[in-house]
VOKE-190961 format. One line per field, with one value per residue (C-alpha): residue in three letters; x, y, z; residue number from 1. Coordinates in pm, whole numbers, plus 50000, padded with zeros to 5 digits. Example, Ala and Ser with C-alpha at 12.3 -4.5 7.8 and 13.67 -1.06 7.14 Angstrom:
res [ala,ser]
px [51230,51367]
py [49550,49894]
pz [50780,50714]
n [1,2]
END
This chain:
res [unk,unk,unk,unk,unk,unk,unk,unk,unk,unk,unk,unk,unk,unk,unk,unk,unk,unk,unk,unk,unk,unk,unk,unk,unk,unk,unk,unk,unk,unk,unk,unk,unk,unk,unk,unk,unk,unk,unk,unk,unk,unk,unk,unk,unk,unk,unk,unk,unk,unk,unk,unk,unk,unk,unk,unk,unk,unk,unk,unk,unk,unk,unk,unk,unk,unk,unk,unk,unk,unk,unk,unk,unk,unk,unk,unk,unk,unk,unk,unk,unk,unk,unk,unk,unk,unk,unk,unk,unk,unk,unk,unk,unk,unk,unk,unk,unk,unk,unk,unk,unk,unk,unk,unk,unk,unk,unk,unk,unk,unk,unk,unk,unk,unk,unk,unk,unk,unk,unk,unk,unk,unk,unk,unk,unk,unk,unk,unk,unk,unk,unk,unk,unk,unk,unk,unk,unk,unk,unk,unk,unk,unk,unk,unk,unk,unk,unk,unk,unk,unk,unk,unk,unk,unk,unk,unk,unk,unk,unk,unk,unk,unk,unk,unk,unk,unk,unk,unk,unk,unk,unk,unk,unk,unk,unk,unk,unk,unk,unk,unk,unk,unk,unk,unk,unk,unk,unk,unk,unk,unk,unk,unk,unk,unk,unk,unk,unk,unk,unk,unk,unk,unk,unk,unk,unk,unk,unk,unk,unk,unk,unk,unk,unk,unk,unk,unk,unk,unk,unk,unk,unk,unk,unk,unk,unk,unk,unk,unk,unk,unk,unk,unk,unk,unk,unk,unk,unk,unk,unk,unk,unk,unk,unk,unk,unk,unk,unk,unk,unk,unk,unk,unk,unk,unk,unk,unk,unk,unk,unk,unk,unk,unk,unk,unk,unk,unk,unk,unk,unk,unk,unk,unk,unk,unk,unk,unk,unk,unk,unk,unk,unk,unk,unk,unk,unk,unk,unk,unk,unk,unk,unk,unk,unk,unk,unk,unk,unk,unk,unk,unk,unk,unk,unk,unk,unk,unk,unk,unk,unk,unk,unk,unk,unk,unk,unk,unk,unk,unk,unk,unk,unk,unk,unk,unk,unk,unk,unk,unk,unk,unk,unk,unk,unk,unk,unk,unk,unk,unk,unk,unk,unk,unk,unk,unk,unk,unk,unk,unk,unk,unk,unk,unk,unk,unk,unk,unk,unk,unk,unk,unk,unk,unk,unk,unk,unk,unk,unk,unk,unk,unk,unk,unk,unk,unk,unk,unk,unk,unk,unk,unk,unk,unk,unk,unk,unk,unk,unk,unk,unk,unk,unk,unk,unk,unk,unk,unk,unk,unk,unk,unk,unk,unk,unk,unk,unk,unk,unk,unk,unk,unk,unk,unk,unk,unk,unk,unk,unk,unk,unk,unk,unk,unk,unk,unk,unk,unk,unk,unk,unk,unk,unk,unk,unk,unk,unk,unk,unk,unk,unk,unk,unk,unk,unk,unk,unk,unk,unk,unk,unk,unk,unk,unk,unk,unk,unk,unk,unk,unk,unk,unk,unk,unk,unk,unk,unk,unk,unk,unk,unk,unk]
px [15775,15693,15652,15413,15201,15191,15082,14814,14682,14674,14479,14222,14205,14164,13865,13704,13459,13321,12977,12824,12763,12728,12423,12645,12807,12469,12380,12706,12627,12280,12421,12689,12421,12298,12627,12602,12830,12699,12434,12231,12448,12791,13025,13061,13383,13262,12967,13206,13446,13161,13036,13391,13459,13113,13203,13517,13311,12950,12924,13245,13241,13624,13673,13443,13649,13985,14000,13928,14202,14448,14352,14391,14727,14828,14745,14990,15259,15210,15249,15595,15689,15578,15809,16093,16013,16019,16376,16311,16507,16409,16291,16075,15916,15836,15703,15477,15347,15295,15103,14867,14824,14717,14454,14080,13975,14209,14122,13748,13724,13971,13727,13442,13413,13313,13405,13597,13891,13952,13923,14188,14410,14377,14441,14737,14890,14824,15007,15299,15320,15301,15603,15787,15689,15972,16223,16039,15729,15642,15469,15181,15074,15030,14858,14603,14536,14493,14254,14056,14023,13964,13672,13518,13499,13399,13342,13428,13800,13783,13753,14089,14257,14148,14226,14578,14636,14535,14745,15057,15000,14942,15273,15488,15500,15350,15651,15518,15229,15457,15488,15297,15261,15017,14785,14801,14718,14404,14306,14346,14131,13862,13844,13798,13508,13314,13088,13001,12929,12715,12498,12458,12368,12120,11951,11944,12259,12095,12425,12429,12079,12208,12509,12269,12058,12374,12479,12135,12191,12013,12300,12346,12703,12619,12793,12691,12960,13080,13090,13288,13549,13577,13600,13915,14088,13957,13973,14331,14315,14358,14708,14822,14704,15043,15223,15006,14989,15368,15365,15129,15376,15680,15509,15418,15788,15910,15876,15553,15340,15080,14966,14881,14720,14505,14422,14303,14092,13933,13855,13664,13490,13368,13268,13066,12906,12797,13058,13127,13424,13603,13607,13917,14074,14287,14507,14627,14870,15087,15080,15173,15453,15596,15564,15735,16036,16084,16014,16277,16543,16464,16449,16788,16919,16767,16598,16389,16244,16175,16007,15786,15677,15619,15408,15189,15131,15056,14803,14638,14618,14457,14201,14120,14086,13852,13627,13643,13717,13476,13688,13424,13167,12838,12656,12881,12808,12489,12662,12988,13086,13146,12804,12814,13150,13128,12794,12887,12935,12555,12487,12667,12433,12148,12069,11996,11763,11580,11527,11394,11135,11047,10990,10770,10557,10519,10180,10216,10309,10330,10615,10825,10877,11145,11231,11604,11862,12004,11680,11642,12008,11976,11661,11853,12152,11963,11624,11667,11691,11325,11216,11172,11145,11366,11258,11160,11256,11232,11578,11861,11941,11658,11407,11578,11534,11164,10832,10632,10407,10083,09902,10019,09727,09904,10259,10460,10637,10942,11046,10784,10568,10198,10115,10296,10135,09785,09853,09936,09707,09341,09413,09717,09753,10043,10270,10519,10844,11209,11400,11765,11716,12027,11875,12117,11989,12076,11887,11659,11579,11205,11125,10764,10622,10282,10072,09965,09651,09462,09692,09500,09667,09887,10236,10391,10197,10270,10647,10756,10630,10828,11160,11415,11776,12004]
py [71583,71768,71436,71301,71624,71607,71243,71321,71618,71411,71132,71386,71547,71207,71117,71466,71428,71081,71029,71382,71689,71658,71824,72082,72178,72233,72451,72646,72713,72840,73059,73186,73314,73524,73647,73804,73895,73583,73319,73172,72856,72971,73256,73345,73191,72859,73015,73272,73006,72811,73112,73198,72847,72828,73154,72974,72670,72636,72280,72129,71943,71910,72283,72359,72121,72265,72484,72177,71985,72270,72310,71935,71929,72219,72030,71759,72011,72172,71835,71797,72147,72101,71789,72020,72271,71992,71896,71636,71602,71504,71157,71283,71555,71291,71051,71315,71426,71069,70979,71276,71221,70858,70957,70902,71246,71451,71244,71261,71636,71707,71548,71787,72159,72215,72404,72123,72113,72481,72456,72181,72396,72704,72510,72325,72659,72810,72515,72557,72929,72878,72648,72939,73192,73100,73237,73543,73708,73869,73548,73668,73901,73606,73409,73690,73701,73323,73320,73603,73432,73093,73241,73349,72985,72828,73007,72688,72762,73010,72719,72550,72891,72998,72663,72662,73022,72911,72598,72795,73021,72727,72552,72859,73009,73342,73525,73449,73690,73963,74152,74418,74188,73971,74277,74353,73986,74007,74330,74193,73883,74100,74350,74063,73929,74251,74211,73856,73961,74255,74029,73770,74036,74201,73861,73730,73511,73218,73031,72991,72832,72607,72502,72390,72193,72013,71936,71783,71541,71722,71675,71373,71340,71398,71158,71000,71027,70667,70716,71039,70853,70546,70761,70926,70597,70603,70966,70925,70546,70289,70205,70547,70551,70430,70709,70994,70847,70846,71200,71300,71154,71323,71658,71629,71568,71869,72241,72214,72036,72298,72089,71761,71977,72141,71802,71679,71996,71992,71622,71686,72005,71845,71524,71702,71958,71702,71794,71588,71350,71535,71863,71723,71631,71939,71824,71510,71656,71807,71489,71281,71529,71491,71113,71102,71289,71041,70740,70852,70851,70481,70399,70560,70412,70066,69991,69701,69925,70196,69939,69817,70163,70274,69962,70049,70399,70271,70018,70302,70512,70235,70168,70537,70576,70279,70413,70793,70856,70762,70471,70193,70190,70347,70010,69844,70083,69917,69591,69744,69866,70225,70370,70228,70399,70706,70878,71154,70910,70838,71211,71254,71001,71060,71427,71478,71177,71316,71646,71470,71294,71625,71787,71496,71530,71907,72044,72313,72648,72521,72635,72366,72354,72119,71981,72057,72264,71959,71905,72282,72319,72025,72189,72514,72327,72085,72226,72469,72167,72101,72463,72427,72757,72857,72633,72735,72568,72642,72485,72708,73001,72905,73025,73360,73383,73392,73189,73095,73379,73428,73382,73011,72785,72472,72373,72058,71952,71734,71539,71693,71446,71432,71493,71825,71924,71869,72157,72386,72292,72188,71927,71702,71455,71203,71280,71001,70914,70986,70675,70676,70348,70202,70081,70304,70415,70784,71075,71128,70768,70708,71065,71154,71417,71570,71828,72071,72266,72555,72668,72753,73088,73299,73154,73465,73393,73020,73080,73123,72774,72619,72742,72465,72507,72202]
pz [96156,95834,95659,95919,95904,95521,95521,95773,95574,95250,95422,95536,95187,95018,95234,95278,94990,95093,95241,95275,95490,95857,96012,96179,95851,95697,95995,95967,95598,95692,95970,95736,95504,95800,95942,96286,96583,96764,96754,97040,97037,96921,96834,96465,96348,96206,96019,95877,95756,95605,95418,95299,95169,95006,94822,94694,94566,94683,94562,94693,95030,95000,94973,95274,95492,95399,95710,95930,95754,95812,96177,96251,96074,96285,96605,96477,96414,96755,96927,96762,96858,97216,97231,97117,97386,97645,97549,97282,96973,96615,96715,96997,96781,96516,96777,96931,96593,96480,96797,96768,96398,96471,96722,96677,96798,96577,96266,96338,96399,96122,95873,95956,95950,96314,96629,96789,96552,96586,96958,96957,96740,96957,97278,97134,97032,97371,97542,97309,97381,97752,97723,97555,97813,98046,97789,97661,97824,97489,97394,97611,97329,97095,97366,97408,97035,97015,97313,97165,96825,96988,97191,96863,96775,97108,97440,97630,97565,97851,98103,98033,97989,98338,98493,98337,98464,98814,98793,98692,98997,99227,99132,99180,98834,98939,98792,98450,98516,98658,98329,98150,97850,98049,98095,97730,97649,97869,97695,97348,97429,97595,97307,97055,97271,97306,96991,97104,97461,97344,97117,97400,97656,97416,97360,97724,97703,97523,97502,97877,97844,97573,97786,98061,97805,97682,98033,98079,97786,97502,97255,97038,97175,97538,97777,98111,98388,98334,97959,98002,98208,97977,97658,97792,97715,97356,97244,97120,97092,97368,97244,97326,97688,97830,97641,97758,98109,98110,97987,98270,98521,98362,98353,98717,98799,98596,98603,98402,98667,98590,98288,98478,98743,98477,98333,98678,98752,98404,98436,98758,98630,98313,98488,98748,98514,98248,97989,97684,97678,97400,97607,97765,97430,97408,97700,97532,97276,97544,97747,97445,97363,97721,97698,97364,97499,97779,97557,97302,97563,97632,97261,97196,96869,96913,96580,96713,96986,96740,96502,96782,96888,96525,96467,96765,96629,96280,96423,96625,96305,96110,96380,96404,96029,95995,96269,96226,95858,95576,95459,95433,95154,95280,95212,95467,95753,95874,95960,96083,96436,96300,96386,96739,96804,96574,96610,96361,96077,96065,96059,95723,95540,95297,95339,94962,94971,95277,95096,94786,95009,95177,94835,94724,95041,95038,94932,94661,94809,95166,95395,95555,95939,96077,96421,96402,96229,96038,95851,95791,95684,95438,95279,95236,95079,94850,94831,94541,94312,94396,94423,94799,94993,95280,95570,95928,96251,96623,96682,96798,96564,96323,96593,96591,96217,96254,96204,95901,95771,95956,95620,95601,95677,95556,95655,95595,95921,95942,96246,96481,96679,96609,96969,96967,96637,96769,97011,96714,96426,96404,96133,96131,95838,95783,95492,95508,95690,95609,95489,95387,95196,95361,95691,95869,96208,96225,96384,96079,95991,96039,96135,96047,95813,95861,95690,95955,95857,96022,96303,96617,96644,96396,96366,96519,96836,96831,96773,97143,97230,96937,97062,97129,97243,97248]
n [1,2,3,4,5,6,7,8,9,10,11,12,13,14,15,16,17,18,19,20,21,22,23,24,25,26,27,28,29,30,31,32,33,34,35,36,37,38,39,40,41,42,43,44,45,46,47,48,49,50,51,52,53,54,55,56,57,58,59,60,61,62,63,64,65,66,67,68,69,70,71,72,73,74,75,76,77,78,79,80,81,82,83,84,85,86,87,88,89,90,91,92,93,94,95,96,97,98,99,100,101,102,103,104,105,106,107,108,109,110,111,112,113,114,115,116,117,118,119,120,121,122,123,124,125,126,127,128,129,130,131,132,133,134,135,136,137,138,139,140,141,142,143,144,145,146,147,148,149,150,151,152,153,154,155,156,157,158,159,160,161,162,163,164,165,166,167,168,169,170,171,172,173,174,175,176,177,178,179,180,181,182,183,184,185,186,187,188,189,190,191,192,193,194,195,196,197,198,199,200,201,202,203,204,205,206,207,208,209,210,211,212,213,214,215,216,217,218,219,220,221,222,223,224,225,226,227,228,229,230,231,232,233,234,235,236,237,238,239,240,241,242,243,244,245,246,247,248,249,250,251,252,253,254,255,256,257,258,259,260,261,262,263,264,265,266,267,268,269,270,271,272,273,274,275,276,277,278,279,280,281,282,283,284,285,286,287,288,289,290,291,292,293,294,295,296,297,298,299,300,301,302,303,304,305,306,307,308,309,310,311,312,313,314,315,316,317,318,319,320,321,322,323,324,325,326,327,328,329,330,331,332,333,334,335,336,337,338,339,340,341,342,343,344,345,346,347,348,349,350,351,352,353,354,355,356,357,358,359,360,361,362,363,364,365,366,367,368,369,370,371,372,373,374,375,376,377,378,379,380,381,382,383,384,385,386,387,388,389,390,391,392,393,394,395,396,397,398,399,400,401,402,403,404,405,406,407,408,409,410,411,412,413,414,415,416,417,418,419,420,421,422,423,424,425,426,427,428,429,430,431,432,433,434,435,436,437,438,439,440,441,442,443,444,445,446,447,448,449,450,451,452,453,454,455,456,457,458,459,460,461,462,463,464,465,466,467,468,469,470]
END
């Protein structure tokens, strides 16, 4: 298992500097420059990590992604340890770790500094600790700490935590809660959440509004119900479906049937509420661990069987790497299937080029107003080379950071439609379009730039109508 985790980490490290920043990473850097107890769209952990790693080396993409690499590797390790807790030996631990390491989701999120990889790590550790509770209730204290820290990364973690607690009670494991340690765990998690809750309450709970917007399809990775279902067979690779399906069956027929029950409830909840497919991704490491334990008993010492299973995992790993790691040359992306499968790959392309075009289009002294946080974050990261000022945007936390000055009578806008601008400014003149020069169809390709002159009201009065959450 340590060898598998080490190889996995080295692969992520070797590819972490290819292509470029993801739009979310640029946003986290911007939010990290304005540290707060919360933001309208997220808790503070990811922005804090982005700021910390930028302090280590502000110019290194590899350095910034080190926490993500570590978290993804930790998920691999947890899978192996869960197999051990479920009665597996060395082979089962290695098989579970190898299966998770080969998965599309863990590779993909481990390559980018984002909330999903830390959510996976927190949930994997919680599952591991729950398996340990039967022997020692003191593990509740660590569970409370992990839940508290995990909620500082992504509030969505509370949903599987509550569902798992309910499932444990439903299948007859109520005695696990009959200890004072459980109460202390709840207290620890709650205390760690108080600053976040205070900020959200003081600002009208904007993250709840954001959640409804995402459920309505406002995110680039939002899924339709049918897509949500189909993607469950691809999150960890289609070749691993029999293994986690077998693990689901084995857990249902064991003491730990709370896990398959949790999987089923979460599946329905996320499907009905418009959740993204990867929201269910945290359940698969424990299912794969259970499957690995059973499969190893069938494999025994048969080398041919082991070779066949190992070959399947290797093929799954290669497929995942080609689609979800920046392995191919950028010039090949346009004609490859990568962008059709991996939306995030396109969002790591050409940000410096876009900023260069924005700088060339900007009238001297004019502020820059963008449609989304990716454009604004890119200007903050690469704009100083062109003497660009700090940008403005109505998107998510950027709206909270304020409007252009009321004295600005001329503003360069990026990605905002002309029709919307005519409601804001008396004069709207084209200033060009963004072009990555590669023919790659990402969210910024072909977006318009306009010079917006003579706003109909001061920017401070226009600002409420420019607010966008999503």
